[in-house]
C-alpha positions as CSV (number, residue, x, y, z in Angstrom):
1,M,76.8,108.5,58.4
2,A,77.2,109.5,62.0
3,P,79.3,107.2,64.2
4,G,77.4,104.8,66.3
5,P,77.3,104.7,70.1
6,R,80.1,102.1,70.4
7,V,82.5,104.2,68.2
8,M,81.6,107.3,70.2
9,A,82.3,105.4,73.5
10,R,85.6,104.2,72.1
11,R,86.7,107.7,71.1
12,A,85.7,109.0,74.5
13,R,87.7,106.3,76.2
14,R,90.7,107.1,74.1
15,G,90.3,110.8,74.9
16,W,90.2,110.2,78.6
17,L,93.3,108.0,78.5
18,A,95.1,110.6,76.4
19,G,94.1,113.1,79.1
20,Y,95.7,110.9,81.7
21,V,98.9,110.8,79.6
22,A,99.0,114.6,79.3
23,T,98.2,115.3,82.9
24,T,100.6,112.8,84.3
25,F,103.4,114.4,82.2
26,L,102.4,117.9,83.3
27,A,102.1,116.9,86.9
28,F,105.9,117.1,87.3
29,P,108.2,119.9,86.6
30,H,109.9,120.3,83.2
31,P,112.1,123.1,81.8
32,I,110.7,124.8,78.7
33,A,112.9,127.5,77.2
34,D,114.3,129.4,80.2
35,R,111.4,128.6,82.5
36,V,110.5,125.6,84.6
37,V,106.9,124.6,84.1
38,D,105.4,123.0,87.2
39,L,101.7,122.6,87.1
40,G,101.4,119.6,89.4
41,L,99.6,121.6,92.1
42,F,96.5,121.8,89.9
43,V,97.0,119.2,87.1
44,S,97.7,116.2,89.3
45,W,94.1,116.0,90.5
46,L,93.0,115.4,86.9
47,A,95.3,112.4,86.3
48,P,93.4,109.9,88.4
49,A,90.1,111.3,87.2
50,C,91.1,110.8,83.5
51,L,92.4,107.3,84.1
52,L,89.3,106.1,85.9
53,L,87.0,107.6,83.3
54,G,89.1,106.0,80.6
55,L,88.8,102.6,82.3
56,R,85.2,102.9,83.2
57,G,83.1,99.9,82.3
58,L,86.1,97.7,81.2
59,P,86.6,94.2,82.6
60,P,89.8,93.8,84.7
61,R,92.0,92.4,82.0
62,S,91.0,95.1,79.5
63,A,91.4,97.7,82.2
64,A,94.9,96.4,83.0
65,R,96.0,96.6,79.4
66,A,94.6,100.1,78.9
67,A,96.1,101.4,82.1
68,F,99.5,99.8,81.3
69,T,99.6,101.3,77.8
70,A,98.6,104.8,79.0
71,S,101.0,104.8,81.9
72,W,103.8,103.5,79.8
73,I,103.4,106.4,77.3
74,A,103.1,108.9,80.1
75,H,106.2,107.8,81.9
76,C,108.2,107.6,78.8
77,G,107.7,111.4,78.8
78,V,108.3,111.9,82.5
79,L,111.5,109.7,82.5
80,H,112.9,110.9,79.2
81,W,116.0,112.0,81.1
82,I,117.3,108.4,81.2
83,H,118.2,108.9,77.5
84,V,120.7,111.6,78.6
85,V,122.1,109.4,81.3
86,T,122.7,106.4,79.1
87,V,123.8,108.0,75.8
88,E,125.3,111.4,76.5
89,Y,127.1,110.5,79.8
90,G,127.0,106.7,79.8
91,H,128.4,106.6,76.3
92,A,126.0,103.9,75.2
93,P,125.1,103.7,71.5
94,A,122.5,106.2,70.5
95,I,120.0,103.5,69.6
96,L,119.9,102.4,73.3
97,G,118.7,105.7,74.5
98,P,115.0,105.3,73.5
99,F,115.2,101.6,74.6
100,A,116.4,102.7,78.1
101,V,113.5,105.1,78.4
102,A,111.0,102.5,77.2
103,L,112.4,99.9,79.6
104,L,112.4,102.1,82.6
105,A,108.8,103.3,82.0
106,L,107.7,99.7,82.2
107,Y,108.2,99.8,85.9
108,P,105.5,102.3,86.8
109,A,103.3,101.0,83.9
110,L,103.1,97.6,85.7
111,F,101.8,99.3,88.8
112,A,99.2,101.2,86.7
113,A,98.1,97.9,85.2
114,A,97.6,96.5,88.7
115,F,95.6,99.6,89.6
116,G,93.5,99.2,86.5
117,A,92.6,95.6,87.1
118,A,91.9,96.1,90.8
119,A,89.8,99.3,90.2
120,A,87.8,97.5,87.5
121,A,87.2,94.5,89.8
122,L,86.0,96.7,92.6
123,S,83.8,99.1,90.5
124,R,80.2,99.4,91.3
125,R,78.0,97.6,88.8
126,S,74.4,98.5,88.5
127,S,71.9,100.2,86.1
128,T,72.4,103.5,87.9
129,P,73.6,106.2,85.6
130,G,77.3,107.0,86.3
131,S,78.1,103.6,87.7
132,G,81.1,101.6,86.5
133,L,83.6,103.5,88.8
134,P,85.0,102.3,92.1
135,S,84.3,104.3,95.2
136,P,86.8,107.2,95.5
137,W,87.9,105.8,98.8
138,V,88.7,102.4,97.2
139,A,90.5,104.0,94.3
140,A,92.6,106.2,96.7
141,A,93.6,103.2,98.9
142,L,94.6,101.2,95.8
143,W,96.7,104.1,94.5
144,A,98.5,104.8,97.8
145,A,99.3,101.2,98.3
146,L,100.7,100.8,94.8
147,D,102.8,104.0,95.2
148,H,104.2,102.4,98.3
149,G,104.9,99.2,96.4
150,K,107.2,101.2,94.1
151,T,109.6,101.7,97.0
152,F,110.5,98.1,97.4
153,V,109.3,95.8,94.5
154,A,112.4,94.7,92.6
155,T,114.6,97.1,94.8
156,G,112.2,99.9,94.1
157,F,112.0,103.0,91.9
158,P,109.6,105.5,93.5
159,W,110.4,108.5,91.2
160,A,107.1,110.0,90.0
161,L,104.7,109.2,92.8
162,L,101.5,111.2,92.7
163,G,102.1,112.8,96.0
164,Y,105.3,114.5,94.8
165,A,103.2,116.6,92.4
166,Q,101.9,118.5,95.5
167,H,105.3,119.6,96.7
168,H,104.1,123.3,96.5
169,N,100.9,122.6,98.4
170,G,101.7,123.8,101.9
171,P,98.4,122.8,103.6
172,L,98.6,119.3,102.2
173,L,102.3,118.9,103.1
174,A,101.1,119.0,106.7
175,L,100.1,115.3,106.2
176,A,103.6,114.2,105.4
177,P,105.0,114.1,109.0
178,F,102.2,111.6,109.7
179,T,101.6,109.5,106.6
180,G,104.7,110.2,104.4
181,V,104.2,111.0,100.8
182,F,101.7,108.2,100.5
183,G,99.1,110.3,102.4
184,L,99.5,112.9,99.7
185,S,99.0,110.3,97.0
186,F,95.9,109.1,98.8
187,V,94.3,112.5,99.0
188,V,95.1,113.4,95.3
189,A,93.7,110.1,94.1
190,L,90.7,110.6,96.4
191,G,90.0,114.0,95.0
192,G,90.6,112.8,91.4
193,A,88.3,109.8,91.8
194,A,85.6,112.0,93.3
195,L,86.0,114.4,90.3
196,A,85.5,111.4,88.0
197,A,82.3,110.5,89.8
198,L,81.1,114.1,89.6
199,L,81.7,114.2,85.9
200,A,80.0,110.8,85.3
201,A,77.0,111.8,87.4
202,W,76.7,115.2,85.7
203,R,76.8,113.6,82.2
204,H,73.9,111.3,83.1
205,G,72.0,113.9,85.2
206,A,72.3,111.8,88.3
207,R,73.1,112.7,91.9
208,L,76.6,112.4,93.2
209,S,77.0,109.4,95.4
210,R,77.5,109.8,99.2
211,P,81.1,108.3,99.1
212,A,82.1,110.8,96.4
213,L,80.5,113.7,98.4
214,A,82.3,112.5,101.5
215,A,85.6,112.3,99.5
216,L,85.2,115.9,98.3
217,A,84.4,117.1,101.8
218,A,87.5,115.2,103.2
219,V,89.8,116.8,100.6
220,A,88.5,120.3,101.5
221,T,88.7,119.6,105.3
222,L,92.3,118.4,105.0
223,H,93.3,121.6,103.2
224,V,91.6,123.8,105.7
225,A,93.2,121.9,108.6
226,G,96.6,122.1,106.9
227,A,96.2,125.9,106.3
228,L,95.3,126.4,110.0
229,D,98.3,124.4,111.0
230,L,100.5,126.6,108.8
231,A,98.9,129.8,110.3
232,R,99.7,128.5,113.8
233,D,103.3,127.8,112.8
234,A,105.6,129.5,115.3
235,P,109.0,131.0,114.3
236,P,111.7,128.4,114.3
237,D,113.0,127.7,117.7
238,G,116.2,125.9,118.4
239,R,119.9,125.9,117.8
240,R,120.9,127.3,114.4
241,L,123.8,126.3,112.1
242,R,125.1,128.4,109.3
243,V,125.6,126.0,106.4
244,A,127.1,126.6,102.9
245,I,126.3,124.5,99.9
246,A,129.0,124.5,97.2
247,Q,127.9,123.9,93.6
248,G,131.1,123.4,91.5
249,N,129.3,122.9,88.2
250,I,131.9,120.3,86.9
251,E,130.9,119.0,83.5
252,Q,130.2,115.2,83.8
253,G,132.3,114.5,80.7
254,V,135.5,115.8,82.4
255,K,134.6,115.0,86.0
256,W,137.0,112.0,86.1
257,N,139.6,113.3,83.7
258,P,143.0,113.3,85.6
259,E,143.8,116.7,83.9
260,W,140.8,118.2,85.6
261,A,141.5,116.8,89.1
262,M,143.5,119.7,90.5
263,R,141.3,122.3,88.8
264,T,138.2,120.7,90.3
265,L,139.8,120.9,93.8
266,D,140.8,124.5,93.3
267,I,137.2,125.4,92.3
268,Y,135.7,123.8,95.4
269,A,138.5,125.3,97.6
270,E,137.6,128.8,96.2
271,L,133.9,128.2,96.9
272,T,134.8,127.1,100.4
273,R,136.8,130.3,101.0
274,R,133.9,132.4,99.8
275,A,131.6,130.5,102.2
276,V,133.8,130.9,105.2
277,A,134.2,134.7,104.4
278,A,130.3,134.8,104.6
279,G,130.3,133.2,108.0
280,A,129.6,129.5,107.2
281,Q,130.3,127.0,110.0
282,V,130.1,124.0,107.7
283,V,130.6,123.7,104.0
284,L,128.9,120.9,102.1
285,W,130.3,119.6,98.7
286,P,128.2,117.4,96.4
287,E,128.3,113.7,95.7
288,T,131.7,112.6,94.4
289,A,132.8,116.2,94.2
290,V,136.4,115.0,95.1
291,P,138.0,113.5,92.0
292,G,139.8,110.7,93.8
293,L,140.0,108.3,96.7
294,P,140.9,110.0,100.0
295,D,141.3,106.6,101.6
296,A,144.0,105.5,99.1
297,A,145.6,108.9,98.4
298,P,147.1,110.4,101.6
299,E,148.0,113.6,99.7
300,L,144.3,114.1,98.8
301,A,143.2,113.5,102.3
302,D,145.8,116.0,103.6
303,F,144.6,118.6,101.1
304,L,141.1,118.3,102.4
305,A,142.2,118.3,106.1
306,R,144.4,121.3,105.5
307,L,141.5,123.2,103.8
308,A,139.3,122.6,106.8
309,R,142.0,123.6,109.3
310,D,143.2,126.7,107.5
311,H,139.7,128.1,107.2
312,G,138.4,126.8,110.6
313,V,135.4,125.2,109.1
314,V,133.7,121.8,109.2
315,L,134.0,120.2,105.8
316,V,131.6,117.5,104.5
317,V,132.5,116.3,101.0
318,G,131.4,113.6,98.6
319,A,134.1,111.2,97.4
320,V,134.7,107.6,96.6
321,G,135.5,105.4,99.6
322,F,138.0,102.6,99.4
323,E,138.9,99.5,101.5
324,R,141.3,96.7,100.8
325,T,141.1,93.4,102.7
326,G,143.7,91.0,101.4
327,E,143.0,90.6,97.7
328,R,139.5,92.1,98.0
329,R,139.0,95.7,97.1
330,A,135.8,97.6,97.8
331,F,134.6,101.0,96.5
332,Y,131.9,103.0,98.1
333,D,129.9,106.1,97.2
334,S,130.7,108.0,100.4
335,A,130.6,111.3,102.4
336,F,133.7,112.2,104.3
337,A,133.8,114.7,107.2
338,W,136.7,116.8,108.7
339,D,136.3,119.2,111.7
340,A,137.7,122.7,111.9
341,T,141.0,121.5,113.2
342,G,141.5,119.2,110.2
343,R,140.8,116.1,112.2
344,F,139.1,113.4,110.2
345,L,135.7,112.6,111.7
346,D,133.8,109.9,109.9
347,R,132.8,108.4,106.6
348,Y,129.3,107.4,105.6
349,D,128.8,104.9,102.8
350,K,125.7,105.0,100.6
351,T,123.5,102.0,101.4
352,H,121.0,101.9,98.5
353,L,122.8,101.7,95.2
354,V,121.5,102.4,91.7
355,P,120.9,99.2,89.6
356,F,122.9,99.4,86.4
357,G,124.3,102.7,87.5
358,E,126.5,101.7,90.4
359,Y,126.3,97.9,90.2
360,V,125.0,95.3,87.8
361,P,122.2,93.0,89.2
362,F,122.7,89.3,88.5
363,R,126.3,90.1,87.5
364,D,127.1,86.5,86.6
365,L,124.3,86.5,84.0
366,L,124.2,90.2,82.8
367,G,127.8,91.3,83.4
368,R,128.9,89.9,80.1
369,F,126.6,92.3,78.3
370,V,126.4,95.5,80.4
371,S,128.5,97.4,82.9
372,A,127.6,99.9,85.5
373,I,127.7,103.5,84.1
374,A,128.2,105.6,87.3
375,R,131.1,103.9,89.1
376,G,133.3,107.1,89.0
377,A,136.8,106.2,90.1
378,A,135.9,102.6,90.9
379,D,137.0,99.9,88.4
380,T,134.3,97.5,89.6
381,D,130.8,97.6,91.0
382,V,130.3,100.0,93.9
383,S,129.6,98.2,97.3
384,P,126.7,99.2,99.6
385,G,127.3,100.5,103.1
386,P,125.9,98.7,106.1
387,A,123.0,101.0,107.1
388,P,121.7,104.6,107.1
389,R,123.1,106.4,110.2
390,A,123.8,109.9,111.4
391,I,127.3,111.3,111.8
392,R,128.4,113.7,114.6
393,L,130.0,117.0,113.7
394,P,131.7,119.0,116.5
395,F,131.6,122.8,116.5
396,G,134.1,124.0,119.2
397,D,134.8,122.8,122.7
398,D,131.9,124.4,124.4
399,A,129.2,123.3,121.9
400,D,127.5,119.9,121.7
401,P,128.2,118.0,118.5
402,V,125.5,118.2,115.9
403,S,124.2,114.9,114.5
404,V,123.3,115.0,110.7
405,G,122.2,112.5,108.2
406,V,124.1,112.6,104.9
407,P,121.8,110.8,102.4
408,I,123.6,110.3,99.0
409,C,121.6,110.8,95.8
410,Y,119.4,107.8,95.1
411,E,118.8,107.2,98.8
412,L,116.6,110.4,98.8
413,L,114.0,108.5,96.8
414,F,113.2,106.1,99.6
415,P,111.1,107.4,102.5
416,D,111.6,104.4,104.8
417,L,115.4,104.5,104.3
418,M,115.5,108.3,104.9
419,R,113.5,108.1,108.2
420,R,116.3,106.0,109.6
421,F,118.6,109.0,109.6
422,A,116.2,110.9,111.9
423,A,115.6,107.8,114.0
424,D,119.4,107.6,114.5
425,G,119.3,111.1,116.0
426,A,119.9,113.3,113.0
427,E,119.0,117.0,113.7
428,A,119.3,118.0,110.0
429,L,119.8,116.4,106.6
430,F,122.8,117.1,104.4
431,G,121.8,115.6,101.0
432,I,124.5,115.3,98.4
433,T,123.9,114.4,94.8
434,N,125.4,114.7,91.3
435,D,122.5,115.7,89.0
436,A,124.9,116.5,86.1
437,W,123.9,113.0,84.7
438,Y,120.4,114.4,83.9
439,G,121.5,117.3,81.7
440,R,119.0,120.1,81.1
441,T,115.9,117.9,81.6
442,G,113.2,117.9,84.2
443,A,115.0,115.4,86.4
444,P,116.9,117.9,88.6
445,Y,113.7,119.8,89.4
446,Q,111.7,116.6,89.9
447,F,114.5,115.4,92.3
448,L,114.3,118.6,94.2
449,A,110.6,118.0,94.8
450,I,111.3,114.5,96.1
451,T,113.9,116.0,98.5
452,A,111.4,118.5,99.7
453,L,109.0,115.7,100.7
454,R,111.8,114.1,102.7
455,S,112.2,117.3,104.8
456,A,108.4,117.5,105.3
457,E,108.2,113.8,106.3
458,S,111.0,114.0,108.9
459,R,110.4,117.7,110.0
460,L,114.1,118.3,109.5
461,W,115.8,121.0,107.5
462,T,117.8,119.9,104.5
463,A,120.9,121.3,102.9
464,R,121.1,119.9,99.4
465,A,124.4,120.2,97.5
466,A,124.3,119.2,93.8
467,N,127.2,119.3,91.4
468,T,125.4,121.2,88.7
469,G,122.2,122.0,90.6
470,V,119.6,122.3,91.8
471,S,121.3,123.0,95.2
472,A,118.9,124.2,97.9
473,L,118.1,124.9,101.5
474,I,114.8,123.4,102.5
475,D,112.9,124.0,105.7
476,D,111.3,121.5,108.0
477,R,107.9,121.9,106.2
478,G,109.3,121.1,102.8
479,R,109.5,124.7,101.6
480,V,112.6,125.6,99.5
481,Q,114.2,128.7,101.1
482,E,117.2,129.1,98.8
483,Q,118.0,127.4,95.5
484,T,120.6,127.8,92.7
485,R,120.1,127.8,89.0
486,I,121.4,124.6,87.2
487,F,124.7,124.6,85.4
488,E,126.0,127.6,87.2
489,R,129.0,127.7,89.7
490,D,127.6,129.0,92.9
491,V,127.7,128.9,96.7
492,R,124.7,129.5,98.9
493,I,124.9,130.2,102.6
494,G,122.0,130.1,105.1
495,E,120.9,129.3,108.6
496,I,119.2,126.0,109.2
497,V,117.3,125.2,112.4
498,L,118.4,122.0,114.2
499,R,115.6,119.9,115.6
500,P,116.9,117.5,118.3
501,A,114.9,114.3,118.1
502,P,115.1,112.4,121.4
503,D,111.9,110.6,120.5
504,G,112.8,109.8,116.9
505,G,111.6,112.8,115.0
506,S,108.2,113.1,113.4
507,F,105.3,110.6,113.8
508,Y,106.3,109.2,110.4
509,T,109.9,108.8,111.5
510,R,108.8,106.8,114.6
511,H,106.1,104.7,113.0
512,G,107.1,104.4,109.4
513,D,104.7,103.4,106.6
514,W,101.7,102.6,108.8
515,F,99.3,104.5,106.6
516,A,100.5,102.7,103.4
517,G,100.2,99.4,105.3
518,M,96.5,100.2,106.1
519,C,95.9,100.9,102.4
520,W,97.4,97.5,101.6
521,V,95.2,95.8,104.2
522,A,92.0,97.6,103.0
523,S,92.8,96.8,99.4
524,G,93.5,93.2,100.2
525,I,90.3,92.7,102.1
526,L,88.2,94.3,99.4
527,L,89.8,92.3,96.6
528,G,89.5,89.1,98.7
529,H,85.8,89.8,99.2
530,R,85.3,90.5,95.5
531,A,87.1,87.2,94.6
532,Q,84.7,85.3,96.9
533,Q,81.7,86.9,95.2
534,V,83.1,85.9,91.7
535,R,83.6,82.3,92.9
536,R,80.1,82.1,94.3
537,A,78.6,83.5,91.1
538,R,80.5,80.9,89.1
539,R,79.2,78.1,91.3
540,A,75.7,79.4,91.1
541,G,76.0,79.5,87.3
542,G,77.0,75.8,87.1
543,G,80.6,76.6,86.5
544,R,80.0,79.2,83.8
545,R,82.9,81.6,83.7
546,E,82.0,85.1,84.8
547,E,84.0,88.1,83.5
548,T,83.5,91.1,85.6
549,A,82.1,93.8,83.4
């Protein structure tokens, strides 16, 4: 007996949701054998289309459940690297690895559930063939608003935002200096939702709706405008700085072993000598590259000052900052800077810390059961710094100092935090990180894509130093100009163009998340209007409960 229409519909729905799982996973880079597979430029457009077709016709509660489940499965795949962090390097019992993956994937899944419920509530309901989908413009506004929500809800975790999948799309990256990554999420969701409408209309032999046609036209127009902007791009003009990024490739398992301390310093000193011989003016070491506390160990601080002085180079290094006030001791994830004479310049302290990595939230309640796994040399929770700010690096008596932002690892995930470096006068970004925690997973490459968007948003060049890679030089349009292979000792030297920002950098730097705010407002107005319609329908029906179908 042939399956009935309901069984066929159920199978089709499951197929579309399975498609969403697959395309979401493939939208972000992953290493397979000796190659990095990065299909996001093409595949990411299919993820919103598959999700919307999988949710089509469901009432809000059912749509929320379906979207939650599909997103949770997809993000278990994307975020599988947290197993390596917790078990291999965090030394947690092996059974906790899958639990950590499943728990972290709940965060984006909750936002997907909100999208599913809202999209179902705002879907067009009529007898027209191909109905049951929201307007592509509505779907895109919802998606962009919820991607923005991932930057601040419960301290935020904006890792696999849809816009990051387009990090190789030069024309679309032209939006980033105006809208941030959320504009890219909007456009991809807009195109995906229009594609869903096209497929639904084709299946029923119906015409494509005007909003869907307008959406496809808008996506095409934005790509053409971005391509023209790239074609008009003039050669970089401005003061140049020759920067070296040192990748020591220190195994995370021995990183804080006292027997490795001197060997680690010798490795980075040798990389620094190679960089200076190639003409570097400043050498950048990764996050916590220094195996100790320069503030509490004068001999360590003297070693670094002497290294800078003997080679006549500005040295910016990652290390653990330390302060003692009476009985209180505070540890920081910090960047230290010395000038070419060996004079100590400044210390920047990381402001946005990793929950359960560098500190335990609700320590009085949870501290009895878990401890932070990435404290380094600290014997207690790491403390946050006061605020993102630029530091000034002098290069000789006749040259003006250069202002740079030195975001540290997790800070690079947060667009609003990062724009404050540029707003404080940063002319370039020196990003430092320790991606050894991720092992040979997709996370180092996914993090590189995130960093590229930060350059595109601020229109600042970025030098990115990572302990085990990927270290890179990224231009002001988010294009990677130089990069290392992971788990190789290396040093890369290149010129970056400084962009003085007397007016606060790019439009996004000056005005922040205005575009995401508009998406929130539009979504709120639409949902409020729909809620009023439901209440009126209930009153007209004598109190009969209406479930939006």
